[in-house]
C-alpha positions, 0 to 999 in steps of 0.5 A, a space after each residue: 343218030 347225030 353226026 358226032 355219034 355216027 362219027 364216034 361209032 365209025 372211028 370205034 369200028 375202024 379201030 376194031 377192024 385194025 385187029 392185030 395191027 394194034 400194038 400194046 403201048 405202055 405209057 410211063 410216068 410218075 406223079 409229083 407229090 410235092 415240091 422241095 423249095 430247097 432244091 427247086 425240084 419236085 418230089 416224085 411219087 408213085 410210078 405210073 404205068 398204063 397200057 393202051 392198044 394203038 397203031 404205030 407208024 413211022 413218018 419221014 419229015 421234010 428234014 429227012 428225019 424219021 419220027 414215030 407216031 402213035 394213034 389211038 381211039 379217043 375213047 380208049 385214051 380219054 381216061 382222066 389220067 391220060 389227058 393230064 398234061 405231062 403226067 406221062 413223059 415216055 412210052 414203051 413199044 416192044 423193047 424201045 422206049 420213046 420220049 413224047 415230043 409234043 402235046 397230043 393232037 386230039 380231034 375228039 375221035 382219035 389221038 395222035 402222039 409224036 415220039 422220039 427214041 431215047 436211051 433212058 
């Protein structure tokens, strides 16, 4: 067994052991079917909804703001629709909706997203 295979196996095992600490996280987005040159805006298409189990954490930054981070097993996150940039713009965790702040941090074993709570 190679080192990469062993690491992937250990990460998968760690996420399985988290059990009920994992939370259903629903990704919300919409496809852009075309572009309207008259308005300069994309023509939005089908709403996208995708739910993945992940771990939610709160992190205090140096400027005393608190952000929400969610961590996933890369194998759960690696579907084609999940790695397309900007396809999903918001996530829902329980009753709260969050805006995705940065591109995902992906080390090939786990994926981390930073979120900001939003009212829309």
